[in-house]
C-alpha positions in Angstrom: 0.0 0.0 0.0 2.8 2.4 0.9 4.7 1.5 -2.3 1.5 2.3 -4.3 1.1 5.6 -2.5 4.8 6.5 -3.1 4.5 5.8 -6.8 1.3 8.0 -7.0 3.1 10.9 -5.4 6.1 10.5 -7.6 3.8 10.5 -10.7 2.1 13.7 -9.5 5.5 15.4 -8.9 6.8 14.3 -12.3 3.8 15.8 -14.1 3.5 19.0 -11.9 0.2 18.0 -10.5 0.9 18.1 -6.8 -0.6 21.6 -6.2 -3.7 20.7 -8.2 -4.2 17.5 -6.1 -3.6 19.4 -2.9 -6.1 22.1 -3.9 -8.7 19.6 -4.8 -8.3 17.7 -1.6 -8.4 20.9 0.5 -11.6 21.9 -1.3 -13.1 18.5 -0.9 -12.5 18.4 2.9 -13.3 22.1 3.4 -9.8 23.2 4.4 -9.9 26.0 1.8 -12.2 27.1 -1.0 -10.8 26.1 -4.4 -12.7 28.9 -5.9 -11.1 31.4 -3.5 -7.6 30.7 -4.8 -5.9 33.9 -6.2 -7.5 34.6 -9.5 -6.8 37.3 -12.1 -10.2 38.6 -13.2 -10.2 40.6 -16.4 -12.9 42.2 -18.6 -13.0 40.8 -22.1 -12.5 43.2 -25.0 -15.7 42.2 -26.8 -17.7 41.8 -23.5 -17.8 39.3 -20.7 -15.5 38.5 -17.8 -12.7 36.0 -17.7 -10.2 34.8 -15.0 -7.0 32.8 -14.8 -6.4 30.3 -11.9 -10.2 30.2 -11.3 -12.6 27.2 -11.3 -15.9 28.1 -12.9 -18.4 27.9 -10.0 -21.8 29.3 -9.5 -20.4 31.7 -6.9 -17.9 33.1 -9.5 -20.6 33.4 -12.1 -23.0 35.2 -9.8 -20.3 37.6 -8.7 -19.2 38.4 -12.2 -22.6 38.4 -13.9 -25.3 38.4 -11.3 -28.2 38.1 -13.7 -26.8 35.2 -15.8 -27.9 32.3 -13.6 -31.6 32.2 -13.0 -33.2 29.6 -10.7 -33.9 26.5 -12.8 -37.7 26.8 -12.7 -37.7 30.5 -13.5 -35.3 30.0 -16.4 -37.6 27.4 -17.8 -40.8 29.4 -17.2 -39.3 32.6 -18.7 -38.6 30.8 -21.9 -42.0 29.2 -22.4 -44.2 31.2 -24.9 -43.2 34.6 -23.6 -45.4 36.5 -26.1 -48.5 34.5 -25.2 -48.7 35.9 -21.6 -46.7 39.2 -21.7 -47.9 40.5 -18.3 -46.7 37.3 -16.6 -43.4 37.7 -18.5 -43.1 41.2 -17.2 -43.6 39.9 -13.6 -40.4 38.0 -13.8 -38.4 41.2 -14.3 -40.5 43.5 -12.1 -39.0 44.9 -8.9 -39.6 42.1 -6.3 -40.7 42.8 -2.8 -40.8 39.9 -0.3 -44.2 39.3 1.3 -45.0 37.4 4.5 -48.8 37.6 4.3 -51.5 37.0 1.7 -52.8 40.5 2.5 -50.5 43.4 1.5 -51.1 47.0 2.6 -49.6 50.1 1.1 -49.9 53.7 2.1 -50.4 56.0 -1.0 -50.4 59.7 -1.1 -50.8 62.0 -4.1 -50.8 65.8 -4.5 -54.1 67.7 -4.1 -55.9 68.0 -7.4 -55.4 71.3 -9.1 -58.6 71.4 -11.2 -62.3 70.7 -11.3 -65.4 71.8 -13.2 -68.3 74.1 -12.4 -71.3 72.1 -11.2 -74.0 74.5 -12.3 -74.0 77.4 -14.8 -73.8 81.0 -13.7 -75.8 83.5 -15.7 -74.7 87.2 -15.5 -77.4 89.8 -14.8 -78.8 91.9 -17.6 -78.9 95.4 -16.0 -76.3 95.8 -13.3 -73.5 93.4 -12.4 -72.4 92.2 -8.9 -69.0 92.2 -7.3 -69.2 88.7 -5.8 -71.0 85.5 -6.8 -71.4 82.1 -5.2 -70.1 79.2 -7.3 -70.6 75.5 -6.8 -68.0 73.1 -8.2 -67.7 69.4 -8.5 -64.9 69.3 -5.9 -65.2 72.3 -3.6 -62.9 70.6 -1.1 -59.8 71.4 -3.1 -60.2 75.1 -2.7 -59.5 77.5 0.1 -60.0 81.2 0.9 -57.4 83.6 -0.6 -56.8 81.4 -3.6 -56.9 82.6 -7.2 -58.7 80.5 -9.7 -58.5 80.6 -13.5 -61.1 79.6 -16.1 -58.9 78.6 -19.1 -61.9 78.4 -21.5 -63.2 81.9 -20.7 -61.7 85.2 -21.9 -61.2 88.0 -19.4 -61.6 91.7 -19.9 -59.4 94.8 -19.9 -59.2 97.3 -17.0 -62.4 99.1 -18.0 -64.2 95.8 -18.4 -65.5 96.7 -21.8 -63.1 94.7 -24.1 -62.2 91.1 -24.0 -58.5 90.3 -24.0 -56.4 87.2 -24.6 -56.0 86.7 -20.9 -58.1 84.0 -19.3 -60.7 85.1 -16.8 -59.5 84.9 -13.2 -61.4 85.0 -9.9 -60.4 85.4 -6.3 -62.0 83.3 -3.5 -62.9 85.6 -0.7 -64.2 82.8 1.5 -66.3 79.7 1.5 -69.9 79.3 2.6 -70.9 76.9 5.4 -71.9 74.4 2.7 -68.4 74.7 1.1 -69.4 76.8 -1.9 -67.0 79.4 -3.2 -67.6 83.1 -2.8 -65.7 84.6 -5.8 -64.7 88.1 -6.8 -63.7 88.8 -10.4 -60.1 89.9 -11.0 -60.5 90.9 -14.7 -64.2 90.8 -15.0 -66.8 92.3 -17.3 -68.5 95.8 -16.9 -72.2 95.2 -16.5 -74.1 98.4 -15.9 -72.3 100.5 -13.3 -70.2 97.5 -12.0 -66.8 97.3 -13.7 -65.6 93.9 -12.4 -68.5 91.5 -12.6 -68.2 87.8 -13.1 -69.3 86.9 -16.7 -71.6 84.1 -17.6 -70.1 80.6 -17.0 -71.4 77.4 -18.5 -71.9 74.2 -16.5 -68.8 72.0 -16.6 -66.5 74.9 -17.3 -62.9 73.9 -16.2 -61.5 75.7 -13.1 -57.8 75.7 -12.3 -56.7 76.2 -8.7 -53.8 78.7 -8.7 -51.6 80.6 -6.2 -52.9 82.3 -3.0 -52.9 86.1 -2.8 -52.8 87.9 0.6 -52.8 91.5 1.7 -49.9 93.3 3.2 -50.7 92.6 6.8 -51.9 89.0 6.5 -49.9 86.8 8.9 -51.3 83.4 8.1 -53.4 81.4 5.7 -55.6 78.3 5.8 -53.5 75.2 6.6 -52.7 72.5 4.1 -53.2 69.0 5.5 -52.4 65.8 3.7 -52.2 62.2 5.0 -51.6 59.0 3.0 -54.5 56.5 2.6 -54.1 52.8 2.9 -54.8 50.4 0.1 -54.8 46.7 0.2 -54.0 44.0 -2.3 -54.3 40.2 -2.0 -51.7 37.7 -3.1 -53.0 34.7 -5.1 -51.6 31.2 -4.9 -51.0 30.0 -8.4 -50.1 26.3 -8.9 -49.7 23.6 -11.5 -48.9 20.0 -11.0 -47.7 17.2 -13.4 -47.9 13.5 -12.6 -46.7 10.5 -14.6 -47.2 6.8 -13.7 -44.4 4.3 -13.7 -45.9 2.4 -16.6 -46.4 5.6 -18.6 -42.7 6.5 -18.0 -41.3 3.2 -19.2 -43.7 2.8 -22.2 -42.2 3.2 -25.6 -43.4 6.3 -27.4 -43.8 6.8 -31.2 -43.1 10.5 -30.6 -40.4 12.0 -28.3 -42.8 12.9 -25.4 -41.2 13.0 -22.0 -42.1 14.2 -18.5 -40.4 17.5 -19.2 -42.7 18.1 -22.2 -45.7 17.6 -20.0 -44.3 19.9 -17.4 -43.7 22.6 -20.1 -47.3 22.4 -21.3 -48.5 22.6 -17.7 -46.3 25.7 -17.0 -47.5 27.3 -20.2 -51.1 26.9 -19.1 -50.2 28.2 -15.6 -48.6 31.4 -17.1 -51.7 32.1 -19.3 -53.9 31.8 -16.2 -51.6 34.1 -14.2 -51.7 36.6 -17.0 -55.5 36.8 -16.9 -55.5 37.2 -13.1 -52.6 39.7 -13.1 -54.4 41.8 -15.8 -58.1 41.6 -15.0 -58.6 39.7 -11.7 -60.9 40.8 -8.9 -59.6 41.2 -5.4 -61.6 39.2 -2.8 -61.4 36.6 -0.1 -63.7 33.6 -0.6 -64.0 30.2 1.1 -63.6 26.8 -0.5 -65.6 23.7 0.3 -63.5 23.1 3.5 -64.3 26.7 4.7 -60.6 27.6 4.2 -59.7 31.1 2.9 -58.8 31.6 -0.7 -57.5 34.9 -1.8 -57.8 36.3 -5.4 -55.7 39.3 -6.6 -56.8 42.5 -8.3 -55.6 43.0 -11.9 -53.5 46.0 -12.8 -56.0 47.0 -15.5 -58.3 48.1 -12.8 -55.5 49.9 -10.8 -54.7 52.3 -13.6 -55.5 55.9 -12.7 -56.4 57.1 -16.2 -58.7 55.9 -19.0 -58.6 56.8 -22.7 -61.6 56.3 -25.1 -60.9 56.2 -28.9 -63.1 55.9 -31.9 -65.5 58.7 -31.1 -65.8 59.6 -34.8 -68.1 58.7 -37.7 -65.8 55.9 -38.9 -65.5 54.5 -35.4 -61.7 54.0 -35.9 -58.5 55.0 -34.1 -57.3 58.2 -35.7 -53.8 59.6 -35.8 -55.0 62.6 -33.8 -56.3 60.3 -31.1 -53.0 58.5 -31.1 -51.2 61.7 -30.4 -53.7 62.6 -27.6 -53.2 59.2 -26.1 -49.4 59.6 -25.9 -49.9 63.0 -24.5 -52.0 61.5 -21.7 -49.6 58.6 -21.3 -46.5 60.7 -20.8 -47.8 63.8 -19.0 -49.2 64.2 -15.5 -47.9 60.9 -14.2 -44.2 61.4 -13.5 -43.3 58.2 -15.4 -40.7 57.3 -17.9 -40.6 58.2 -21.6 -40.8 54.6 -22.6 -43.9 52.7 -21.8 -45.5 49.4 -22.9 -48.9 49.0 -24.6 -50.7 45.6 -24.3 -53.5 45.4 -26.9 -56.3 43.1 -28.0 -56.5 42.1 -31.6 -59.2 44.6 -32.5 -57.2 47.5 -31.1 -54.0 46.2 -32.9 -56.0 46.2 -36.2 -57.2 49.8 -35.5 -53.6 51.0 -34.8 -52.3 49.2 -37.9 -54.9 51.0 -40.1 -54.1 54.5 -38.9 -53.7 56.7 -42.0 -51.9 60.0 -42.7 -49.3 59.3 -40.1 -46.0 60.5 -41.4 -44.1 59.7 -38.2 -46.1 56.6 -37.3 -43.8 53.6 -37.1 -45.9 50.8 -35.9 -45.3 48.7 -39.0 -41.6 49.7 -39.4 -39.7 49.5 -36.1 -39.4 46.7 -33.6 -38.1 46.5 -30.1 -37.1 43.3 -28.4 -37.3 43.2 -24.6 -38.0 40.6 -21.9 -38.1 37.9 -24.7 -40.9 39.6 -26.5 -40.9 41.5 -29.8 -42.8 44.8 -29.7 -43.9 47.2 -32.4 -42.7 50.7 -31.7 -44.7 54.0 -31.8 -42.5 57.1 -31.7 -44.0 60.5 -30.8 -42.7 63.7 -29.5 -44.1 62.8 -26.0 -42.4 59.4 -25.7 -42.2 55.9 -27.1 -44.9 53.3 -26.8 -43.9 49.6 -27.3 -46.9 47.7 -28.6 -47.6 44.0 -28.4 -50.8 41.9 -29.0 -51.9 40.3 -25.7 -54.2 37.3 -26.3 -55.6 37.8 -22.8 -57.8 40.6 -24.0 -59.2 38.4 -26.8 -59.9 35.6 -24.4 -61.8 38.0 -22.1 -63.9 39.4 -25.0 -62.0 42.7 -24.8 -60.5 42.7 -28.3 -60.9 46.5 -28.6 -59.1 47.2 -25.3 -55.6 47.9 -24.2 -53.4 48.7 -21.3 -50.4 51.2 -21.1 -48.1 50.8 -18.2 -44.6 51.9 -17.0 -42.6 48.7 -16.1 -40.4 50.7 -13.7 -43.5 51.3 -11.6 -44.6 47.7 -11.6 -44.1 45.8 -8.3 -44.4 42.1 -7.6 -45.0 41.1 -4.0 -44.5 37.4 -3.5 -44.2 34.9 -0.7 -43.2 32.1 -3.1 -41.7 32.9 -6.5 -42.0 30.0 -8.9 -40.9 27.3 -6.5 -40.8 23.7 -7.6 -41.4 20.7 -5.4 -41.2 17.0 -6.2 -43.7 14.8 -4.3 -43.0 11.2 -3.3 -46.5 9.8 -3.7 -45.2 6.3 -3.7 -43.7 6.6 -0.2 -47.0 7.9 1.1 -48.8 5.1 -0.6 -51.1 7.5 -2.5 -50.2 6.8 -6.2 -47.5 5.1 -8.2 -46.5 8.2 -10.0 -43.8 10.8 -10.4 -45.3 14.2 -9.3 -43.9 17.7 -9.5 -45.7 20.9 -8.4 -44.8 24.5 -9.3 -46.2 27.3 -7.1 -46.2 31.0 -7.2 -47.9 33.1 -4.4 -47.8 36.7 -5.6 -49.6 39.8 -6.8 -48.8 42.8 -9.0 -49.1 46.4 -7.8 -48.9 49.6 -9.8 -47.0 52.5 -8.2 -48.0 56.0 -9.2 -51.3 55.0 -10.8 -51.6 58.2 -12.9 -48.7 56.9 -15.0 -50.8 54.0 -16.3 -53.9 54.0 -18.7 -56.8 51.8 -19.5 -57.7 52.1 -23.2 -61.1 51.3 -24.5 -63.3 52.0 -27.6 -65.9 54.7 -27.3 -69.4 53.4 -26.9 -72.0 55.9 -28.0 -74.8 53.9 -26.3 
């Protein structure tokens, strides 16, 4: 035995392999980490990272390129029919937040609205005007005394009140009534009889902008501004698929190459499609199954969007180029989002977009954008870029004419379990003579800054 060991050591010395053998033995018995040996890590000229004196381990890979290695299940899931369930695909790349409960709570706060409309029309008197009037709006609560208000669709008057100017009509809130209505004085009003600054006639639903406060010289204070966040809740939903194969089925000869992994792929694909429907259009609720156990369902992001756009309000009932520009204006203003957003559309809406005429800068049929394993059509406008893809979910839900615009940087995924796989030993438990594998995802999607996202639907005249 000693002679055999001696000959082995001499062989290793002769071939310069002693250090390698020591390294491997140390690594095997935990004396040192073979991957921790001194390594010269260099960036490759054409991209990538290389190293000398380095064993290729998962640790090295994760440190050099942290997004390269995905969990086995997620890698498989991400690759399966990405375009068929785009929202589920986006969920794999959304910012993850770890959850510990099926009920998630989030405090949201937004700025005070800066506009509303007039609830009832005001008709100016025929003979002699009045200095102050009482106006009732559709949101009196956003206004306070000493604020100026502008009516952007109404022209104001010059200093004598006899000639309209290009300036918008502006009023000044002296105070509010006990019912919350606004007592308003004209700033650049109309001369009616002997009164120079009278409030002119205002139609119902006239837009009113809340502007800056204006105080006299000796005012020391003003009405306080109070703002507190409100709590919203979202439920996680437990998604699951399971594949089983009996022993006889596994060993049977097949005419086609059909293995357990193929069945698993089909099951995961079906799971992703189901998740996409729930993520997009699901209803939040807590129900009970036949065992009186709680079952949570999640709310879809379509219903979370803070804006809605209606198209096709024309004689031809089609999406016009002008409507497209107005849609992008809505998508990229007033929501503090990014200038690149994604547009999931049903087949009817995709047809409408494809048939837009007289669009010199419209590039739906020309440019493509590949992201998250999905190929998008690109719409370029001066407001921002929309990346469009057909989402079969809308078709399956009889919403062919609908769409959803969202900012992926404001999409959050809360999850307790994120695509976890588990193999069951049903033979050991004497249940069934089968191989069984289950894939589970317990999660929900949540939109941050809801005014950055839009529901799109076709105008219904009825």
